[in-house]
C-alpha positions as CSV (number, residue, x, y, z in Angstrom):
1,M,26.6,24.8,-44.2
2,I,23.4,27.1,-43.4
3,V,20.6,25.1,-41.8
4,L,17.1,26.3,-41.6
5,G,15.5,25.3,-38.1
6,V,11.8,25.2,-37.8
7,E,10.2,24.4,-34.4
8,S,6.5,24.0,-33.7
9,S,5.8,21.3,-31.3
10,C,3.5,23.1,-28.9
11,D,2.8,26.9,-28.3
12,E,5.7,28.6,-29.7
13,T,6.4,29.1,-33.6
14,G,10.3,29.4,-33.9
15,I,12.5,29.9,-37.1
16,A,16.3,30.1,-37.1
17,L,19.3,30.2,-39.3
18,Y,22.4,28.5,-38.1
19,D,25.8,28.6,-39.8
20,T,28.5,25.8,-39.2
21,E,31.2,28.4,-39.6
22,R,29.5,31.6,-38.1
23,G,27.2,30.1,-35.7
24,L,23.7,31.5,-35.1
25,L,22.9,34.1,-37.6
26,A,19.5,35.0,-36.6
27,H,16.1,33.5,-35.0
28,A,12.7,34.6,-34.4
29,L,10.0,33.5,-31.9
30,H,6.2,33.9,-31.4
31,S,4.7,32.8,-28.2
32,Q,0.9,32.0,-28.0
33,I,0.8,32.7,-24.4
34,A,-1.6,35.7,-24.6
35,M,-4.0,33.5,-26.6
36,H,-3.9,30.5,-24.4
37,E,-4.1,32.6,-21.3
38,A,-7.9,32.6,-21.1
39,Y,-8.1,29.0,-21.4
40,G,-5.7,28.4,-18.7
41,G,-3.6,26.2,-20.8
42,V,-2.7,25.2,-24.4
43,V,-5.6,24.4,-26.7
44,P,-4.2,22.3,-29.3
45,E,-6.6,23.2,-32.3
46,L,-5.8,27.0,-31.8
47,A,-2.0,26.3,-31.3
48,S,-2.1,24.7,-34.8
49,R,-3.8,27.3,-36.5
50,D,-1.7,30.0,-35.1
51,H,1.5,28.1,-36.3
52,V,-0.1,28.5,-39.8
53,R,-0.4,32.1,-39.4
54,R,3.3,32.6,-38.0
55,A,5.8,30.5,-39.8
56,I,6.1,32.2,-43.2
57,P,6.3,36.0,-41.6
58,L,8.8,34.6,-39.0
59,L,11.0,32.9,-41.9
60,E,11.0,36.3,-43.9
61,Q,12.1,38.2,-40.8
62,V,14.9,35.8,-40.0
63,L,16.0,36.2,-43.6
64,S,15.9,39.6,-43.5
65,D,17.7,40.0,-40.0
66,S,20.5,37.5,-41.2
67,G,21.0,39.2,-44.4
68,E,20.6,36.0,-46.3
69,S,18.0,34.5,-49.0
70,V,16.3,31.4,-49.2
71,S,18.8,30.2,-51.8
72,S,21.6,30.5,-48.9
73,I,19.8,27.5,-47.1
74,D,21.6,24.1,-47.7
75,A,19.4,22.2,-45.4
76,I,16.1,22.2,-43.6
77,A,15.7,20.8,-39.8
78,Y,12.3,20.7,-38.3
79,T,10.8,19.4,-34.9
80,Q,9.3,16.1,-35.9
81,G,8.5,15.1,-32.1
82,P,7.4,14.9,-29.6
83,G,4.6,17.4,-29.1
84,L,1.2,18.3,-30.1
85,A,0.3,16.2,-33.3
86,G,-1.5,19.2,-35.1
87,A,1.4,21.6,-34.3
88,L,4.1,19.2,-35.4
89,L,2.3,18.8,-38.7
90,V,2.1,22.8,-39.6
91,G,6.2,22.8,-39.0
92,A,6.8,19.5,-40.9
93,S,4.5,20.7,-43.9
94,V,6.3,24.2,-44.1
95,A,9.9,22.4,-43.9
96,N,9.3,19.8,-46.1
97,G,7.4,22.2,-48.7
98,L,10.2,24.5,-48.8
99,A,12.9,22.0,-49.0
100,L,11.1,20.5,-52.0
101,A,10.7,24.0,-53.7
102,L,14.4,24.5,-52.9
103,N,15.8,21.1,-53.7
104,K,17.4,20.9,-50.3
105,P,18.0,18.0,-48.0
106,V,15.6,17.9,-44.9
107,I,15.9,16.1,-41.6
108,G,13.6,15.6,-38.7
109,I,14.8,16.3,-35.0
110,H,13.7,15.3,-31.9
111,H,12.3,18.1,-29.7
112,L,14.4,17.1,-26.6
113,E,17.5,16.7,-28.7
114,G,17.3,20.2,-29.4
115,H,16.8,21.3,-25.7
116,L,19.6,19.1,-24.9
117,L,22.1,20.4,-27.3
118,S,21.0,24.3,-26.7
119,P,23.6,25.1,-24.3
120,L,26.3,24.5,-27.1
121,L,24.8,27.7,-28.5
122,A,25.8,29.7,-25.5
123,A,29.2,31.6,-25.2
124,Q,30.4,29.3,-22.5
125,A,29.6,25.8,-24.1
126,P,30.1,22.4,-22.8
127,E,32.3,19.5,-24.4
128,F,31.3,16.0,-24.5
129,P,30.7,14.1,-22.6
130,F,28.2,15.5,-19.9
131,V,25.2,14.6,-17.8
132,A,22.1,16.8,-18.8
133,L,19.0,17.5,-16.9
134,L,16.0,18.1,-19.0
135,V,13.4,19.9,-17.3
136,S,10.5,21.5,-18.7
137,G,6.6,21.4,-18.7
138,G,6.3,18.1,-20.2
139,H,9.6,16.5,-19.3
140,T,11.8,15.8,-16.4
141,Q,14.9,13.6,-17.4
142,L,18.6,12.8,-16.3
143,M,20.5,11.8,-19.5
144,R,24.3,10.8,-20.0
145,V,25.4,12.5,-23.3
146,D,28.5,11.0,-24.9
147,N,28.1,12.6,-28.3
148,V,25.6,13.8,-30.7
149,G,23.0,10.8,-30.8
150,E,24.7,9.0,-27.8
151,Y,22.1,9.5,-25.0
152,T,21.7,7.2,-22.0
153,L,18.5,7.5,-19.8
154,L,19.6,7.7,-16.2
155,G,16.3,8.8,-14.7
156,E,13.0,10.4,-15.3
157,T,9.7,11.5,-13.7
158,L,7.4,8.8,-12.9
159,D,4.3,11.2,-13.1
160,D,4.0,14.8,-13.4
161,A,7.4,16.8,-14.9
162,A,8.6,19.7,-12.8
163,G,7.1,22.4,-15.0
164,E,3.9,20.7,-14.9
165,A,4.2,20.8,-10.9
166,F,5.0,24.6,-11.3
167,D,2.2,25.4,-13.5
168,K,-0.4,23.0,-11.6
169,S,0.7,24.6,-8.2
170,A,0.8,28.4,-9.4
171,K,-3.1,27.8,-10.6
172,L,-3.9,26.5,-7.1
173,L,-2.2,29.9,-5.9
174,E,-4.5,31.8,-8.5
175,L,-1.3,33.1,-10.4
176,G,-2.7,32.3,-13.8
177,Y,-1.0,30.9,-16.7
178,P,1.8,30.1,-17.4
179,G,2.6,29.5,-13.8
180,G,6.2,28.8,-13.8
181,P,7.7,32.2,-13.9
182,A,4.9,33.7,-11.5
183,I,5.4,31.2,-8.8
184,S,8.9,31.6,-9.1
185,R,8.8,35.5,-8.7
186,L,6.2,35.3,-5.8
187,A,8.6,32.9,-3.8
188,E,11.2,35.5,-3.8
189,S,8.8,37.4,-1.0
190,G,8.0,34.4,0.7
191,D,8.8,33.4,4.3
192,P,11.1,30.5,4.0
193,G,10.0,29.1,7.5
194,L,6.2,29.3,7.4
195,F,5.3,26.1,5.6
196,E,7.2,22.7,5.0
197,L,6.2,20.8,1.9
198,P,7.5,16.9,1.0
199,R,10.7,16.4,-1.1
200,P,9.3,13.4,-3.2
201,M,11.9,10.8,-3.7
202,L,14.6,12.8,-2.6
203,H,16.2,9.7,-0.6
204,S,14.9,6.9,-3.2
205,K,18.5,5.7,-4.2
206,N,17.8,6.1,-7.9
207,L,17.7,9.1,-10.3
208,D,13.9,9.0,-10.9
209,F,11.4,11.9,-9.7
210,S,7.9,12.3,-8.9
211,F,6.3,15.4,-8.6
212,S,2.5,14.7,-8.4
213,G,2.7,14.2,-4.6
214,L,3.9,17.8,-4.1
215,K,1.4,19.3,-6.2
216,T,-1.2,17.2,-4.0
217,A,0.5,18.7,-1.0
218,V,0.3,22.2,-2.2
219,L,-3.6,21.4,-2.8
220,T,-3.8,20.3,0.7
221,L,-2.0,23.3,2.1
222,V,-4.2,25.9,0.1
223,K,-7.4,24.0,1.5
224,K,-6.3,24.2,4.8
225,Q,-6.2,28.1,4.6
226,E,-10.2,27.8,4.5
227,G,-10.3,30.6,2.0
228,E,-8.1,33.1,3.6
229,L,-5.2,33.0,0.9
230,T,-3.8,36.2,1.8
231,D,-0.6,37.6,-0.3
232,T,1.6,36.6,2.7
233,I,0.3,33.0,2.8
234,R,0.4,32.8,-0.9
235,A,4.1,33.9,-1.3
236,A,5.0,31.6,1.8
237,I,3.4,28.4,-0.2
238,A,5.2,29.6,-3.2
239,R,8.5,29.8,-1.4
240,A,7.9,26.2,0.3
241,F,7.2,24.7,-3.2
242,V,10.1,26.2,-4.9
243,D,12.6,25.3,-2.1
244,A,11.3,21.8,-2.3
245,I,11.5,21.4,-6.0
246,V,14.7,22.9,-6.5
247,E,16.1,20.7,-3.4
248,V,15.2,17.6,-5.2
249,L,16.4,18.6,-8.7
250,V,19.7,19.6,-7.3
251,A,20.2,16.3,-5.3
252,K,19.5,14.0,-8.1
253,C,21.8,16.0,-10.5
254,L,24.5,15.7,-7.7
255,A,23.7,12.1,-7.6
256,A,24.0,11.8,-11.2
257,I,27.3,13.5,-11.4
258,K,28.8,11.1,-8.7
259,Q,27.2,8.1,-10.3
260,T,28.6,8.7,-13.8
261,G,31.8,10.3,-12.4
262,M,31.4,13.2,-14.9
263,K,32.4,17.0,-14.2
264,R,30.0,18.7,-16.5
265,L,26.4,19.2,-16.0
266,V,23.9,20.8,-18.6
267,I,20.7,22.2,-17.6
268,A,18.2,22.5,-20.6
269,G,14.5,23.2,-20.8
270,G,12.2,26.0,-19.8
271,V,12.5,25.3,-16.1
272,G,16.2,25.9,-16.8
273,A,15.3,29.6,-16.6
274,N,14.3,29.5,-13.0
275,A,16.6,31.8,-10.8
276,Q,16.4,29.6,-7.8
277,L,17.4,26.4,-9.5
278,R,20.3,28.3,-11.2
279,K,21.6,30.0,-7.8
280,A,21.4,26.5,-6.0
281,L,23.3,24.6,-9.0
282,N,25.8,27.4,-9.0
283,E,26.6,26.9,-5.4
284,A,26.5,23.1,-5.6
285,A,29.0,23.3,-8.7
286,V,31.5,25.4,-6.6
287,K,31.2,23.2,-3.6
288,K,31.4,20.0,-5.4
289,R,34.0,20.9,-8.0
290,F,32.0,20.4,-11.3
291,E,31.0,22.8,-14.0
292,V,27.5,23.5,-14.9
293,F,26.1,25.0,-18.1
294,Y,22.8,26.6,-19.2
295,P,21.5,27.8,-22.4
296,D,21.0,31.7,-22.8
297,L,17.6,32.8,-21.2
298,A,16.4,33.6,-24.5
299,L,16.7,30.0,-25.5
300,C,15.4,28.1,-22.6
301,T,11.9,27.8,-24.0
302,D,11.1,26.4,-27.4
303,N,12.8,27.8,-30.2
304,G,14.2,27.4,-33.8
305,A,17.8,27.8,-32.8
306,M,18.0,24.6,-31.0
307,I,16.4,22.6,-33.8
308,A,18.8,24.3,-36.5
309,L,21.7,23.4,-34.5
310,A,20.7,19.9,-33.7
311,G,20.1,19.4,-37.4
312,A,23.4,20.8,-38.3
313,L,25.2,18.7,-35.7
314,R,23.3,15.5,-36.8
315,I,24.1,16.1,-40.5
316,A,27.6,16.7,-39.8
317,R,27.9,13.4,-37.6
318,Y,25.3,11.1,-39.7
319,P,25.3,12.6,-43.1
320,Q,22.8,10.0,-44.3
321,A,20.4,11.4,-41.8
322,A,19.3,14.4,-44.2
323,H,17.2,13.1,-47.2
324,F,15.4,14.4,-50.3
325,D,12.3,12.3,-49.5
326,Y,9.6,14.9,-48.8
327,S,7.1,12.4,-47.5
328,F,6.8,12.9,-43.8
329,N,5.2,11.8,-40.7
330,V,5.5,13.2,-37.1
331,K,6.0,11.6,-33.7
332,P,3.8,13.2,-30.9
333,R,5.3,10.5,-28.7
334,W,9.0,9.7,-29.3
335,P,11.3,8.7,-26.3
336,L,14.7,10.3,-26.6
337,D,16.9,7.3,-26.2
338,A,14.9,5.8,-29.4
339,I,16.9,8.1,-31.6
340,N,20.3,6.5,-30.8
């Protein structure tokens, strides 16, 4: 079965073809970073309009790269939520319109389920069950994953997500948008002993997170420099920030592994590409004797491949989830555990 995946939840338009026998056939992605950079963040109206412009050319590119035609498509999966309402509506419209024209079944996919299952596309893929850390600009959650559609929330952020803290702290350090990759790169050259930042909820005895206080601590530290934010100081603050957030994420992952008794950990979402986080988790995995899995770096951000995969896996396990009713709605707010 060949499934077309359509992703348009925020500022990336992703289209992909996934074959249940041959794997990922092709995928294409357009990022809107350059467009939103001038505003210091995503502008929803501009994002929606850009999805309209990009979806069909990306579809044509994927068909060309894969050597397939639209007649080869057996089902279409699209991101139904969560995300920006206008952006989601574009992808939903494209998916349902095409499915109607081809008389093919369509299925709405939870964006986070796509991220959660994306490591299954890697050469070294995990088996069920596993613990998953979903860590991105909008979400930080620990989940127990027993199978497709069987998810139990273990812990989540009480305020800012980890990726949001990255972006906001990077802005305080005048690093521009998006700030996550920039602050991570800068931290590599920072003095690890110059500043110390708090580790929020590190000893909370539960699996929840909180990162707004860490962002506030960065703000306080920046203000204390009294305008003398030299390159050396900026790099040292970046290092202190990254060290703090990585230590918390790793500690919570280890606690989840211990609590569930599992031996497999999956990292998914944009922050999963962070080099310092991967290094710390790999070292912890060796020491504590568990396995850790990541998506390919190209699939850490939002993409159509993860939606196509999630659609294929859901249809295989829940055939009734795919339908020929092409009326649709989107779910800008949609808890992951609500789809069980």
